[in-house]
C-alpha positions as CSV (number, residue, x, y, z in Angstrom):
1,X,14.6,-2.6,28.1
2,X,15.5,0.3,26.4
3,X,14.4,0.9,22.7
4,X,16.0,3.7,20.8
5,X,13.6,5.6,18.6
6,X,13.5,8.0,16.8
7,X,11.6,11.2,18.5
8,X,8.7,12.7,16.5
9,X,8.7,11.5,13.0
10,X,5.3,13.2,12.2
11,X,2.9,15.3,12.9
12,X,-0.4,14.6,11.1
13,X,-3.5,17.1,12.4
14,X,-6.5,16.4,10.0
15,X,-9.8,19.3,10.8
16,X,-13.3,17.7,10.4
17,X,-13.6,19.7,6.6
18,X,-10.4,18.3,5.6
19,X,-11.2,14.9,6.2
20,X,-14.6,16.1,4.5
21,X,-12.7,17.1,1.6
22,X,-10.3,14.0,1.0
23,X,-13.1,11.6,1.1
24,X,-15.4,13.5,-1.5
25,X,-11.7,13.6,-3.3
26,X,-11.3,9.7,-2.7
27,X,-15.0,9.0,-3.9
28,X,-14.3,11.0,-6.8
29,X,-11.8,9.8,-8.0
30,X,-13.5,6.2,-7.5
31,X,-16.0,8.1,-10.0
32,X,-13.5,8.7,-12.5
33,X,-11.6,5.4,-12.2
34,X,-14.4,3.5,-12.3
35,X,-13.1,1.6,-15.3
36,X,-10.1,0.1,-13.9
37,X,-10.2,-3.5,-13.4
38,X,-9.2,-6.2,-10.9
39,X,-7.7,-9.3,-12.9
40,X,-7.2,-12.9,-10.7
41,X,-3.2,-14.3,-10.8
42,X,-5.1,-16.2,-13.0
43,X,-5.8,-14.3,-15.7
44,X,-2.6,-12.4,-14.8
45,X,-0.5,-15.5,-16.2
46,X,-2.4,-16.1,-19.3
47,X,-2.3,-12.2,-20.1
48,X,0.5,-10.7,-22.5
49,X,3.0,-8.7,-20.5
50,X,3.7,-5.2,-22.2
51,X,7.2,-4.9,-20.3
52,X,9.7,-2.2,-20.7
53,X,11.8,-4.4,-23.9
54,X,8.3,-5.2,-25.6
55,X,7.3,-1.7,-25.3
56,X,8.6,-0.4,-27.9
57,X,8.4,-3.8,-30.3
58,X,4.3,-2.9,-29.8
59,X,4.3,0.3,-30.4
60,X,6.8,0.0,-33.7
61,X,3.9,-2.6,-34.8
62,X,0.5,-0.9,-34.1
63,X,2.1,1.8,-35.8
64,X,3.4,0.3,-38.7
65,X,0.3,-2.0,-38.8
66,X,-1.9,1.6,-38.6
67,X,-0.4,3.1,-41.6
68,X,-0.2,-0.2,-43.4
69,X,-4.1,-1.3,-43.2
70,X,-3.9,-2.9,-45.9
71,X,-2.2,-6.1,-43.7
72,X,-4.4,-6.3,-40.9
73,X,-7.1,-8.9,-40.8
74,X,-10.8,-8.9,-40.1
75,X,-10.0,-10.5,-36.8
76,X,-7.5,-8.2,-35.2
77,X,-9.5,-5.2,-33.6
78,X,-6.1,-2.3,-34.7
79,X,-8.7,0.5,-33.4
80,X,-9.6,-1.2,-29.9
81,X,-5.9,-1.8,-29.7
82,X,-4.3,1.8,-30.4
83,X,-6.8,3.0,-27.9
84,X,-5.6,0.6,-24.6
85,X,-2.2,2.4,-25.5
86,X,-3.3,5.7,-25.7
87,X,-5.6,5.2,-22.3
88,X,-2.4,3.6,-20.8
89,X,-0.5,6.4,-21.9
90,X,-2.7,8.4,-20.1
91,X,-3.3,6.7,-17.3
92,X,0.2,5.9,-16.1
93,X,1.7,9.5,-15.3
94,X,-1.7,9.7,-12.5
95,X,-0.9,5.8,-10.9
96,X,2.4,7.2,-10.4
97,X,1.3,10.5,-8.5
98,X,-1.0,8.4,-6.8
99,X,2.0,5.7,-6.3
100,X,3.8,8.6,-4.6
101,X,1.2,9.5,-2.7
102,X,0.6,6.3,-1.4
103,X,3.6,6.1,-0.1
104,X,4.0,9.0,1.3
105,X,0.7,8.1,3.2
106,X,2.0,4.4,4.6
107,X,5.2,5.8,5.5
108,X,3.3,9.2,7.1
109,X,1.4,6.1,8.9
110,X,3.9,4.4,9.8
111,X,5.4,7.2,11.4
112,X,2.4,7.8,13.6
113,X,2.4,4.4,14.7
114,X,6.2,4.8,15.9
115,X,5.2,7.6,17.3
116,X,3.1,6.4,19.7
117,X,4.3,4.0,20.3
118,X,7.5,5.3,21.3
119,X,5.7,7.6,23.7
120,X,4.1,4.7,25.0
121,X,7.0,2.7,25.3
122,X,8.8,5.6,27.4
123,X,4.7,5.7,29.6
124,X,5.2,1.9,30.2
125,X,8.9,2.7,31.7
126,X,7.7,5.7,34.3
127,X,4.5,3.6,35.2
128,X,7.6,0.3,35.4
129,X,9.1,2.7,38.1
130,X,6.0,4.2,39.7
131,X,3.2,1.2,40.1
132,X,4.3,0.2,43.4
133,X,3.8,3.3,45.2
134,X,0.9,4.4,43.0
135,X,-1.3,1.7,43.2
136,X,-1.0,0.9,39.7
137,X,0.7,-3.0,40.1
138,X,-2.8,-4.5,38.0
139,X,-2.0,-1.7,34.7
140,X,2.1,-2.5,34.9
141,X,0.9,-5.9,34.9
142,X,-2.1,-5.9,32.1
143,X,0.7,-3.7,30.2
144,X,3.3,-6.0,30.5
145,X,1.4,-9.4,28.8
146,X,2.3,-7.1,25.1
147,X,6.1,-8.3,26.1
148,X,5.1,-11.4,27.2
149,X,7.3,-14.6,25.3
150,X,4.8,-17.3,24.3
151,X,7.0,-20.5,23.7
152,X,7.2,-21.4,20.5
153,X,7.0,-25.4,19.4
154,X,9.3,-27.0,17.5
155,X,8.4,-29.5,14.4
156,X,9.0,-32.4,16.5
157,X,7.2,-31.3,19.3
158,X,4.6,-30.7,16.6
159,X,5.0,-33.9,15.6
160,X,4.1,-35.8,19.0
161,X,1.3,-33.6,19.4
């Protein structure tokens, strides 16, 4: 079986100092962003959504209420709503940068794994060619289990069992 692969999608070598600096930077981000929340699915379902279309409505309405405080009932905390919108405006460009960094990190993780797997596949092909002569038959068989096919059980077979 020949597997077509791209060669050397990524090369990345970290020094101990770089890893320490990265870990420190992540720890600092976690400290600075400790106010971030995690919502469960039901919380997200119940919450009002601020999508693209709703954002203009939200901003205009809050601006109008801020300019006409006589309209604001006591149970509506306009200052909190404006602070939330301002915090969101400050957070979003930073989240976009982090998202781009995470996407590049994920792509690099994929590329490094692909490079390693491509080399392993080439090595395994070589092993298959020389295993008998080099006394490596058992190793070849052990590594070959990665390619063994497991029998798929059909729904009818599941019912019968």
